[in-house]
C-alpha positions in Angstrom: 4.4 2.9 3.4 3.1 2.1 6.8 2.3 -1.5 5.9 5.7 -1.8 4.2 7.6 -0.8 7.3 5.5 -3.1 9.4 6.2 -5.9 6.8 9.9 -5.3 7.2 10.0 -5.2 11.0 7.4 -7.8 12.2 8.8 -10.8 10.2 12.3 -10.0 11.4 11.2 -9.9 15.1 9.1 -13.1 14.7 12.0 -14.9 13.1 14.4 -13.8 15.8 12.2 -15.2 18.6 11.6 -18.4 16.6 7.9 -18.2 15.7 8.5 -18.2 11.9 11.5 -18.7 9.6 11.6 -16.1 6.8 14.4 -14.2 5.2 15.2 -10.6 6.3 13.7 -7.9 4.2 16.9 -7.2 2.3 17.3 -10.8 1.3 13.7 -11.3 0.2 14.7 -10.6 -3.5 17.0 -13.7 -3.4 14.2 -16.1 -2.7 12.8 -18.2 -5.5 9.2 -17.3 -6.4 6.6 -19.0 -8.5 7.7 -17.0 -11.6 10.7 -15.2 -12.8 11.4 -11.7 -11.7 10.7 -10.4 -15.2 7.3 -12.0 -15.2 6.5 -10.6 -11.8 7.6 -7.2 -12.9 5.3 -7.3 -16.0 2.3 -8.4 -13.8 3.0 -5.7 -11.3 3.4 -3.1 -14.1 0.1 -4.0 -15.6 -1.8 -3.9 -12.3 -0.3 -0.6 -11.2 -0.9 0.8 -14.6 -4.6 0.0 -14.2 -4.8 1.5 -10.7 -3.0 4.7 -11.7 -5.1 5.2 -14.8 -8.2 5.0 -12.7 -6.8 7.5 -10.3 -5.8 9.8 -13.1 -9.3 9.6 -14.6 -10.8 10.5 -11.2 -8.6 13.5 -10.9 -9.2 14.6 -14.5 -13.0 13.9 -14.4 -14.1 13.9 -10.7 -16.6 11.2 -10.0 -16.1 9.4 -13.2 -14.7 6.3 -11.6 -16.4 6.4 -8.2 -17.9 2.9 -8.4 -15.7 -0.2 -8.2 -15.9 -2.1 -11.5 -15.9 -5.5 -9.9 -17.6 -5.0 -6.5 -20.5 -2.7 -7.4 -21.6 -2.2 -3.8 -18.4 -0.2 -3.0 -17.9 3.3 -4.1 -15.8 6.4 -3.3 -17.4 9.1 -1.2 -18.7 12.0 -3.4 -16.6 15.2 -3.7 -13.4 13.7 -2.4 -11.2 13.3 -5.5 -8.5 10.7 -5.0 -9.3 9.9 -1.4 -10.2 6.2 -1.0 -13.3 5.2 1.0 -15.7 2.3 0.7 -13.8 -1.0 0.8 -10.6 0.9 1.9 -12.3 2.4 4.9 -14.7 -0.4 6.2 -14.8 0.8 9.8 -15.1 4.5 8.9 -11.9 5.4 10.8 -11.3 8.6 8.9 -14.5 10.7 8.6 -12.8 14.0 9.6 -10.1 16.1 8.0 -8.1 15.8 11.2 -7.9 12.0 10.9 -6.9 12.3 7.2 -4.1 14.7 8.2 -2.9 12.3 10.9 -2.8 9.5 8.3 -0.6 11.7 6.1 1.7 12.4 9.0 1.9 8.7 9.8 2.7 8.0 6.2 5.6 10.5 6.3 6.8 9.0 9.5 6.8 5.6 7.8 8.9 7.0 5.0 11.5 8.2 7.5 11.4 4.8 9.3 12.0 3.1 5.9 15.0 5.4 5.3 16.3 4.5 8.8 16.0 0.8 8.0 18.0 1.3 4.8 20.7 3.4 6.4 21.0 0.9 9.3 21.4 -2.0 6.9 24.1 -0.3 4.9 
């Protein structure tokens, strides 16, 4: 959510000051891509299905999918079901429970920011 909100705001600001020329976030779906929207949907569905199946397996059988299947040097920390680490935390920014709670709070704030963007657009 946090990157999504930044991805909505930053390109609009950079376009308004003339550094880049990209469509606004609500017009992004009108742009022609390398494939049809149906093809992109199927690709996205398959990729998300894989990720969610691995997450579900980790919740059902803790530790069963701790090691990354492609990059063997990366793995999840033990005893933290569903919390990403390794490649997703390269600078070890969140070693404490307090940092994890702050990340959740920021994610919730990003959801409210997204809702504000949608309401403002409409």
